SEMI-724877 format. One line per 8 residues: number of its first residue (from 1); their letters; for each residue y, z, x of C-alpha. Coordinates in nm, 2 decimals, padded with zeros to 4 digits. Layout:
BEGIN
NUM	a	Y Z X | ...
This chain:
BEGIN
1	miglfdil	11.29 10.73 06.70 | 11.17 10.64 07.05 | 10.79 10.57 07.07 | 10.56 10.62 07.35 | 10.57 10.25 07.45 | 10.94 10.19 07.41 | 11.03 10.41 07.69 | 10.87 10.18 07.93
9	gpvmvgps	11.13 09.89 07.86 | 11.08 09.54 07.71 | 10.87 09.40 07.99 | 10.66 09.69 08.00 | 10.57 09.72 07.64 | 10.19 09.68 07.59 | 09.96 09.71 07.28 | 09.74 09.97 07.45
17	sshtagac	09.82 10.32 07.57 | 09.54 10.28 07.82 | 09.76 10.07 08.05 | 10.08 10.31 08.03 | 10.01 10.68 07.93 | 09.68 10.68 08.08 | 09.79 10.51 08.40 | 10.07 10.78 08.42
25	rlgliara	09.81 11.07 08.36 | 09.61 10.93 08.65 | 09.92 10.94 08.89 | 10.00 11.30 08.77 | 09.65 11.41 08.85 | 09.64 11.28 09.19 | 09.98 11.43 09.26 | 09.87 11.77 09.14
33	ilgrtpeh	09.54 11.76 09.36 | 09.74 11.66 09.66 | 09.98 11.95 09.59 | 10.30 11.76 09.61 | 10.46 11.42 09.58 | 10.29 11.16 09.83 | 10.49 11.02 10.11 | 10.27 10.71 10.08
41	atiqlhgs	10.03 10.58 09.81 | 09.79 10.28 09.82 | 09.70 10.20 09.46 | 09.41 09.98 09.41 | 09.37 09.83 09.06 | 09.04 09.70 08.91 | 08.97 09.47 08.63 | 09.23 09.47 08.35
49	faatgegh	09.45 09.71 08.53 | 09.49 09.44 08.80 | 09.50 09.14 08.56 | 09.74 09.28 08.30 | 09.88 09.58 08.45 | 10.22 09.45 08.57 | 10.31 09.32 08.21 | 10.18 09.64 08.05
57	gtqraivg	10.37 09.87 08.28 | 10.06 10.00 08.46 | 10.20 10.00 08.81 | 10.53 10.16 08.70 | 10.33 10.43 08.52 | 10.11 10.52 08.79 | 10.41 10.55 09.04 | 10.59 10.76 08.78
65	gllglppd	10.30 10.99 08.76 | 10.28 11.03 09.13 | 10.65 11.13 09.12 | 10.57 11.39 08.85 | 10.72 11.22 08.55 | 10.52 11.28 08.24 | 10.41 10.98 07.99 | 10.71 11.05 07.76
73	dlrlrraf	10.99 11.04 08.05 | 11.25 10.78 08.00 | 11.26 10.74 08.38 | 10.92 10.58 08.38 | 11.07 10.24 08.33 | 11.28 10.26 08.65 | 10.99 10.44 08.84 | 11.01 10.21 09.15
81	eeaehsgm	11.38 10.30 09.19 | 11.29 10.67 09.16 | 11.02 10.63 09.42 | 11.28 10.47 09.65 | 11.52 10.76 09.61 | 11.26 11.00 09.66 | 11.12 10.82 09.98 | 10.79 10.77 09.86
89	eyafrtvd	10.64 10.45 09.98 | 10.36 10.26 09.79 | 10.16 09.95 09.78 | 09.94 09.79 09.53 | 09.61 09.62 09.60 | 09.34 09.44 09.39 | 09.00 09.57 09.42 | 08.66 09.47 09.25
97	lgedvhpn	08.47 09.78 09.20 | 08.17 09.59 09.00 | 08.10 09.50 08.66 | 07.95 09.85 08.58 | 08.29 10.01 08.62 | 08.53 10.04 08.34 | 08.81 09.75 08.36 | 09.09 10.02 08.33
105	tavlevrs	09.01 10.17 08.66 | 09.24 10.26 08.96 | 09.18 10.43 09.30 | 09.47 10.60 09.44 | 09.48 10.66 09.81 | 09.75 10.93 09.88 | 09.89 11.11 10.17 | 10.17 11.36 10.27
113	gderltiq	10.18 11.48 10.63 | 09.81 11.57 10.73 | 09.71 11.59 10.38 | 09.51 11.29 10.25 | 09.34 11.24 09.92 | 09.14 10.94 09.74 | 09.07 10.97 09.37 | 08.91 10.73 09.12
121	gtsigggq	09.00 10.74 08.77 | 08.97 10.54 08.45 | 09.20 10.53 08.14 | 08.96 10.53 07.87 | 09.18 10.47 07.57 | 09.44 10.66 07.36 | 09.60 10.79 07.66 | 09.30 10.99 07.78
129	vevsridd	09.16 10.95 08.13 | 08.85 11.05 08.33 | 08.87 11.11 08.71 | 08.53 11.02 08.85 | 08.56 11.08 09.20 | 08.77 11.28 09.45 | 08.72 11.18 09.80 | 08.35 11.17 09.86
137	fpvslggd	08.27 11.39 09.56 | 08.16 11.27 09.20 | 08.36 11.47 08.95 | 08.43 11.46 08.58 | 08.78 11.57 08.47 | 09.05 11.43 08.23 | 09.35 11.67 08.24 | 09.28 11.81 07.89
145	ydtlvlaa	09.24 12.16 08.02 | 09.41 12.36 08.28 | 09.20 12.29 08.60 | 09.13 12.44 08.92 | 09.00 12.19 09.21 | 08.87 12.38 09.50 | 08.73 12.26 09.83 | 08.50 12.51 10.01
153	hdrpgtia	08.23 12.55 10.27 | 07.91 12.59 10.07 | 07.80 12.96 10.11 | 07.59 13.17 09.87 | 07.78 13.38 09.62 | 08.08 13.15 09.61 | 08.06 13.07 09.23 | 08.02 13.42 09.15
161	tissvfae	08.32 13.53 09.34 | 08.54 13.27 09.18 | 08.42 13.36 08.84 | 08.50 13.72 08.90 | 08.86 13.63 08.98 | 08.89 13.46 08.65 | 08.70 13.75 08.47 | 08.95 13.99 08.63
169	sgvnlatm	09.24 13.78 08.52 | 09.12 13.75 08.18 | 09.09 13.35 08.19 | 08.78 13.20 08.03 | 08.60 12.91 08.19 | 08.54 12.61 07.97 | 08.34 12.40 08.22 | 08.25 12.42 08.60
177	rvdrtgrh	08.10 12.14 08.81 | 08.01 12.20 09.18 | 07.92 11.91 09.41 | 07.83 11.93 09.79 | 07.78 11.71 10.07 | 07.47 11.89 10.17 | 07.33 12.24 10.20 | 07.55 12.48 10.38
185	kealmtie	07.82 12.19 10.43 | 08.13 12.12 10.20 | 08.14 12.17 09.83 | 08.38 12.08 09.57 | 08.44 12.29 09.25 | 08.62 12.14 08.95 | 08.67 12.42 08.70 | 08.83 12.37 08.35
193	ldapisdq	09.01 12.67 08.20 | 09.11 12.78 07.85 | 09.45 12.89 08.01 | 09.63 12.85 08.34 | 09.54 13.10 08.61 | 09.84 13.31 08.76 | 09.98 13.26 09.10 | 09.85 13.57 09.21
201	alerirsf	09.49 13.49 09.12 | 09.54 13.15 09.29 | 09.66 13.31 09.61 | 09.37 13.55 09.60 | 09.13 13.25 09.57 | 09.30 13.08 09.86 | 09.26 13.39 10.09 | 08.87 13.36 10.09
209	dwviwart	08.79 13.25 10.44 | 08.54 12.99 10.29 | 08.81 12.82 10.09 | 08.95 12.49 10.24 | 09.21 12.43 09.98 | 09.27 12.51 09.61 | 09.49 12.34 09.37 | 09.57 12.37 09.00
217	iekia	09.62 12.07 08.75 | 09.84 12.18 08.45 | 09.69 12.06 08.12 | 09.86 11.72 08.04 | 09.99 11.71 07.70
């Protein structure tokens, strides 16, 4: 039987899922929010991710996640080759985010065409993650729920409108967080759901003139 860590190959096997499965999940979340496989990714590694990530498979796991490979995919061990075949360019950097930041933290700067995105996320153990920042917005999401991430112009009634779409679709909200750059400026909603929303509901949300973009993150097993 193949275990989770066996799939990353002998030089990648590590004692902690934080450096492999968790790292892969961070890549998957960044890809989902961007809406596609990045053309280029700059991956900044902090703390333990930077110090031991290469030996534990962190770098390959993040690249694999950005390509859409789940944590149990055998292709993770050749993620660099898969990236070359797909045309995705990537670069690694070491970054010091300070002593107060969890040592298993990465900052992923990804772009595709005119779309650019920066997320900061942490692998908190057992394959679980927490994304703490999307661009300039503080957030808190981990991929344990089907999630809608929505950037919008800050206007009265937007939360009620979005909630009504979910109600009409029969989808229950688990959590909702709204952050904004200032009154009547830009806001970011991160909404965790008990079930995925339909393509029709997503397109309706995208049709509102105050929505800048809206992307879904599938629940990561």
